[in-house]
N, CA, C and O atoms as a GROMACS GRO file, in nm:
protein
  276
    1MET      N    1   0.033   0.609  -9.600
    1MET     CA    2   0.170   0.596  -9.554
    1MET      C    3   0.222   0.461  -9.604
    1MET      O    4   0.155   0.359  -9.591
    2ASP      N    5   0.340   0.461  -9.662
    2ASP     CA    6   0.394   0.336  -9.716
    2ASP      C    7   0.464   0.254  -9.608
    2ASP      O    8   0.494   0.302  -9.499
    3LYS      N    9   0.489   0.129  -9.644
    3LYS     CA   10   0.545   0.032  -9.549
    3LYS      C   11   0.684   0.074  -9.500
    3LYS      O   12   0.714   0.060  -9.382
    4MET      N   13   0.766   0.125  -9.590
    4MET     CA   14   0.902   0.166  -9.552
    4MET      C   15   0.899   0.280  -9.450
    4MET      O   16   0.974   0.279  -9.352
    5HIS      N   17   0.813   0.377  -9.473
    5HIS     CA   18   0.800   0.491  -9.383
    5HIS      C   19   0.749   0.445  -9.247
    5HIS      O   20   0.798   0.488  -9.142
    6LEU      N   21   0.650   0.356  -9.248
    6LEU     CA   22   0.595   0.302  -9.124
    6LEU      C   23   0.703   0.228  -9.046
    6LEU      O   24   0.713   0.243  -8.924
    7SER      N   25   0.781   0.148  -9.114
    7SER     CA   26   0.888   0.071  -9.050
    7SER      C   27   0.989   0.165  -8.985
    7SER      O   28   1.033   0.141  -8.872
    8ALA      N   29   1.027   0.270  -9.055
    8ALA     CA   30   1.122   0.366  -9.000
    8ALA      C   31   1.064   0.435  -8.878
    8ALA      O   32   1.134   0.455  -8.778
    9GLN      N   33   0.937   0.472  -8.884
    9GLN     CA   34   0.872   0.536  -8.769
    9GLN      C   35   0.866   0.442  -8.650
    9GLN      O   36   0.892   0.482  -8.537
   10LEU      N   37   0.833   0.316  -8.677
   10LEU     CA   38   0.825   0.216  -8.571
   10LEU      C   39   0.960   0.202  -8.502
   10LEU      O   40   0.968   0.204  -8.379
   11LYS      N   41   1.066   0.188  -8.579
   11LYS     CA   42   1.201   0.172  -8.521
   11LYS      C   43   1.240   0.295  -8.439
   11LYS      O   44   1.299   0.283  -8.332
   12GLN      N   45   1.206   0.412  -8.490
   12GLN     CA   46   1.240   0.536  -8.419
   12GLN      C   47   1.165   0.543  -8.285
   12GLN      O   48   1.224   0.576  -8.182
   13LEU      N   49   1.037   0.512  -8.287
   13LEU     CA   50   0.958   0.518  -8.163
   13LEU      C   51   1.002   0.412  -8.064
   13LEU      O   52   1.007   0.437  -7.943
   14MET      N   53   1.035   0.292  -8.114
   14MET     CA   54   1.082   0.185  -8.025
   14MET      C   55   1.215   0.223  -7.960
   14MET      O   56   1.238   0.195  -7.843
   15SER      N   57   1.302   0.288  -8.037
   15SER     CA   58   1.432   0.329  -7.981
   15SER      C   59   1.415   0.438  -7.876
   15SER      O   60   1.502   0.457  -7.791
   16ARG      N   61   1.305   0.509  -7.882
   16ARG     CA   62   1.277   0.613  -7.782
   16ARG      C   63   1.210   0.557  -7.658
   16ARG      O   64   1.184   0.632  -7.563
   17GLY      N   65   1.183   0.426  -7.656
   17GLY     CA   66   1.130   0.363  -7.537
   17GLY      C   67   0.982   0.335  -7.537
   17GLY      O   68   0.928   0.291  -7.436
   18TYR      N   69   0.914   0.359  -7.647
   18TYR     CA   70   0.771   0.329  -7.654
   18TYR      C   71   0.750   0.179  -7.667
   18TYR      O   72   0.834   0.109  -7.723
   19SER      N   73   0.639   0.130  -7.616
   19SER     CA   74   0.607  -0.012  -7.628
   19SER      C   75   0.538  -0.036  -7.763
   19SER      O   76   0.496   0.057  -7.832
   20ILE      N   77   0.528  -0.163  -7.798
   20ILE     CA   78   0.461  -0.201  -7.922
   20ILE      C   79   0.317  -0.151  -7.921
   20ILE      O   80   0.268  -0.097  -8.021
   21ASN      N   81   0.249  -0.167  -7.809
   21ASN     CA   82   0.109  -0.122  -7.800
   21ASN      C   83   0.098   0.029  -7.816
   21ASN      O   84   0.007   0.078  -7.884
   22ASP      N   85   0.190   0.103  -7.754
   22ASP     CA   86   0.189   0.249  -7.770
   22ASP      C   87   0.206   0.287  -7.917
   22ASP      O   88   0.134   0.371  -7.970
   23VAL      N   89   0.302   0.221  -7.981
   23VAL     CA   90   0.332   0.252  -8.121
   23VAL      C   91   0.212   0.220  -8.210
   23VAL      O   92   0.181   0.296  -8.302
   24LYS      N   93   0.146   0.108  -8.184
   24LYS     CA   94   0.028   0.071  -8.265
   24LYS      C   95  -0.079   0.179  -8.259
   24LYS      O   96  -0.148   0.205  -8.358
   25HIS      N   97  -0.094   0.242  -8.142
   25HIS     CA   98  -0.196   0.345  -8.127
   25HIS      C   99  -0.150   0.479  -8.184
   25HIS      O  100  -0.233   0.563  -8.219
   26MET      N  101  -0.019   0.500  -8.194
   26MET     CA  102   0.033   0.628  -8.242
   26MET      C  103   0.038   0.636  -8.394
   26MET      O  104   0.023   0.744  -8.451
   27LEU      N  105   0.060   0.522  -8.460
   27LEU     CA  106   0.075   0.523  -8.606
   27LEU      C  107  -0.061   0.533  -8.673
   27LEU      O  108  -0.159   0.474  -8.628
   28THR      N  109  -0.065   0.609  -8.780
   28THR     CA  110  -0.189   0.624  -8.855
   28THR      C  111  -0.173   0.556  -8.990
   28THR      O  112  -0.118   0.612  -9.084
   29ALA      N  113  -0.223   0.434  -8.996
   29ALA     CA  114  -0.219   0.353  -9.118
   29ALA      C  115  -0.319   0.240  -9.100
   29ALA      O  116  -0.366   0.216  -8.988
   30PRO      N  117  -0.351   0.171  -9.206
   30PRO     CA  118  -0.442   0.058  -9.191
   30PRO      C  119  -0.386  -0.046  -9.093
   30PRO      O  120  -0.266  -0.071  -9.090
   31LYS      N  121  -0.475  -0.104  -9.014
   31LYS     CA  122  -0.436  -0.197  -8.909
   31LYS      C  123  -0.354  -0.313  -8.963
   31LYS      O  124  -0.256  -0.354  -8.901
   32ASN      N  125  -0.393  -0.367  -9.078
   32ASN     CA  126  -0.319  -0.482  -9.132
   32ASN      C  127  -0.176  -0.444  -9.170
   32ASN      O  128  -0.085  -0.526  -9.156
   33LEU      N  129  -0.155  -0.323  -9.217
   33LEU     CA  130  -0.021  -0.277  -9.251
   33LEU      C  131   0.063  -0.257  -9.125
   33LEU      O  132   0.180  -0.295  -9.122
   34ILE      N  133   0.004  -0.199  -9.023
   34ILE     CA  134   0.074  -0.180  -8.896
   34ILE      C  135   0.112  -0.316  -8.837
   34ILE      O  136   0.224  -0.336  -8.792
   35ASP      N  137   0.016  -0.410  -8.839
   35ASP     CA  138   0.044  -0.544  -8.786
   35ASP      C  139   0.157  -0.612  -8.861
   35ASP      O  140   0.241  -0.680  -8.801
   36GLN      N  141   0.161  -0.594  -8.992
   36GLN     CA  142   0.267  -0.654  -9.074
   36GLN      C  143   0.403  -0.594  -9.040
   36GLN      O  144   0.502  -0.666  -9.025
   37VAL      N  145   0.409  -0.463  -9.026
   37VAL     CA  146   0.534  -0.395  -8.994
   37VAL      C  147   0.581  -0.434  -8.854
   37VAL      O  148   0.700  -0.455  -8.832
   38VAL      N  149   0.490  -0.444  -8.759
   38VAL     CA  150   0.524  -0.484  -8.623
   38VAL      C  151   0.578  -0.627  -8.622
   38VAL      O  152   0.678  -0.655  -8.556
   39ALA      N  153   0.513  -0.716  -8.694
   39ALA     CA  154   0.558  -0.856  -8.700
   39ALA      C  155   0.699  -0.864  -8.760
   39ALA      O  156   0.782  -0.940  -8.711
   40GLU      N  157   0.725  -0.788  -8.864
   40GLU     CA  158   0.858  -0.787  -8.926
   40GLU      C  159   0.963  -0.731  -8.829
   40GLU      O  160   1.075  -0.782  -8.822
   41TYR      N  161   0.926  -0.626  -8.756
   41TYR     CA  162   1.016  -0.567  -8.659
   41TYR      C  163   1.050  -0.669  -8.550
   41TYR      O  164   1.166  -0.685  -8.512
   42GLN      N  165   0.948  -0.738  -8.500
   42GLN     CA  166   0.970  -0.836  -8.394
   42GLN      C  167   1.057  -0.951  -8.443
   42GLN      O  168   1.143  -0.998  -8.369
   43GLN      N  169   1.037  -0.996  -8.567
   43GLN     CA  170   1.119  -1.103  -8.622
   43GLN      C  171   1.264  -1.057  -8.636
   43GLN      O  172   1.357  -1.131  -8.603
   44GLU      N  173   1.283  -0.935  -8.683
   44GLU     CA  174   1.417  -0.878  -8.698
   44GLU      C  175   1.485  -0.868  -8.561
   44GLU      O  176   1.604  -0.898  -8.548
   45HIS      N  177   1.410  -0.826  -8.461
   45HIS     CA  178   1.462  -0.813  -8.325
   45HIS      C  179   1.502  -0.949  -8.268
   45HIS      O  180   1.608  -0.964  -8.208
   46ARG      N  181   1.416  -1.050  -8.289
   46ARG     CA  182   1.448  -1.186  -8.243
   46ARG      C  183   1.573  -1.239  -8.311
   46ARG      O  184   1.659  -1.299  -8.246
   47SER      N  185   1.584  -1.216  -8.440
   47SER     CA  186   1.700  -1.262  -8.516
   47SER      C  187   1.827  -1.196  -8.466
   47SER      O  188   1.931  -1.261  -8.452
   48HIS      N  189   1.820  -1.066  -8.439
   48HIS     CA  190   1.935  -0.992  -8.388
   48HIS      C  191   1.978  -1.047  -8.251
   48HIS      O  192   2.097  -1.067  -8.226
   49ARG      N  193   1.880  -1.070  -8.163
   49ARG     CA  194   1.910  -1.126  -8.030
   49ARG      C  195   1.975  -1.263  -8.041
   49ARG      O  196   2.069  -1.295  -7.969
   50GLN      N  197   1.923  -1.345  -8.132
   50GLN     CA  198   1.977  -1.479  -8.152
   50GLN      C  199   2.122  -1.471  -8.201
   50GLN      O  200   2.208  -1.546  -8.154
   51ASN      N  201   2.148  -1.382  -8.296
   51ASN     CA  202   2.285  -1.364  -8.347
   51ASN      C  203   2.379  -1.316  -8.237
   51ASN      O  204   2.493  -1.363  -8.228
   52MET      N  205   2.334  -1.224  -8.155
   52MET     CA  206   2.417  -1.175  -8.046
   52MET      C  207   2.445  -1.287  -7.945
   52MET      O  208   2.556  -1.296  -7.892
   53ASN      N  209   2.347  -1.370  -7.919
   53ASN     CA  210   2.365  -1.482  -7.827
   53ASN      C  211   2.468  -1.581  -7.881
   53ASN      O  212   2.552  -1.631  -7.806
   54ILE      N  213   2.462  -1.609  -8.010
   54ILE     CA  214   2.558  -1.700  -8.073
   54ILE      C  215   2.699  -1.642  -8.062
   54ILE      O  216   2.793  -1.713  -8.029
   55GLN      N  217   2.713  -1.513  -8.091
   55GLN     CA  218   2.845  -1.449  -8.082
   55GLN      C  219   2.899  -1.453  -7.939
   55GLN      O  220   3.018  -1.476  -7.918
   56ARG      N  221   2.811  -1.431  -7.840
   56ARG     CA  222   2.853  -1.436  -7.700
   56ARG      C  223   2.900  -1.576  -7.665
   56ARG      O  224   3.003  -1.592  -7.599
   57GLN      N  225   2.826  -1.677  -7.708
   57GLN     CA  226   2.864  -1.815  -7.679
   57GLN      C  227   2.998  -1.850  -7.745
   57GLN      O  228   3.081  -1.918  -7.684
   58GLN      N  229   3.018  -1.804  -7.868
   58GLN     CA  230   3.145  -1.830  -7.935
   58GLN      C  231   3.261  -1.761  -7.863
   58GLN      O  232   3.369  -1.819  -7.850
   59ALA      N  233   3.239  -1.640  -7.816
   59ALA     CA  234   3.344  -1.568  -7.743
   59ALA      C  235   3.376  -1.638  -7.611
   59ALA      O  236   3.492  -1.651  -7.574
   60GLU      N  237   3.273  -1.683  -7.541
   60GLU     CA  238   3.296  -1.756  -7.415
   60GLU      C  239   3.372  -1.885  -7.441
   60GLU      O  240   3.461  -1.921  -7.364
   61TYR      N  241   3.340  -1.955  -7.548
   61TYR     CA  242   3.409  -2.079  -7.582
   61TYR      C  243   3.556  -2.050  -7.615
   61TYR      O  244   3.645  -2.122  -7.571
   62ALA      N  245   3.579  -1.944  -7.692
   62ALA     CA  246   3.716  -1.907  -7.728
   62ALA      C  247   3.796  -1.869  -7.604
   62ALA      O  248   3.913  -1.905  -7.592
   63MET      N  249   3.734  -1.796  -7.511
   63MET     CA  250   3.803  -1.759  -7.388
   63MET      C  251   3.833  -1.883  -7.305
   63MET      O  252   3.938  -1.891  -7.242
   64HIS      N  253   3.743  -1.979  -7.305
   64HIS     CA  254   3.765  -2.104  -7.233
   64HIS      C  255   3.884  -2.180  -7.293
   64HIS      O  256   3.966  -2.234  -7.219
   65LEU      N  257   3.891  -2.184  -7.426
   65LEU     CA  258   4.002  -2.251  -7.493
   65LEU      C  259   4.134  -2.180  -7.463
   65LEU      O  260   4.238  -2.245  -7.445
   66GLY      N  261   4.131  -2.048  -7.458
   66GLY     CA  262   4.251  -1.969  -7.435
   66GLY      C  263   4.300  -1.975  -7.291
   66GLY      O  264   4.415  -1.942  -7.264
   67SER      N  265   4.214  -2.015  -7.201
   67SER     CA  266   4.255  -2.018  -7.060
   67SER      C  267   4.339  -2.142  -7.027
   67SER      O  268   4.395  -2.151  -6.918
   68GLY      N  269   4.348  -2.237  -7.119
   68GLY     CA  270   4.433  -2.354  -7.100
   68GLY      C  271   4.373  -2.459  -7.009
   68GLY      O  272   4.446  -2.543  -6.956
   69ARG      N  273   4.247  -2.457  -6.990
   69ARG     CA  274   4.182  -2.556  -6.902
   69ARG      C  275   4.149  -2.682  -6.974
   69ARG      O  276   4.094  -2.775  -6.915
   0.00000   0.00000   0.00000
């Protein structure tokens, strides 16, 4: 199974509510490849959360400026 296919499967299973540990046991591929795909997924997820947090902070700041305080 190639890395791209594994990544797609991981994202699909995670969106269905499976945990990382569940997914690791469900995927059939070499352990090092699974670990690499999981690490990349987690980094992508952290980056997305960080971007969303920045956008939220910017929106709150803009609303504060708009309130005339």
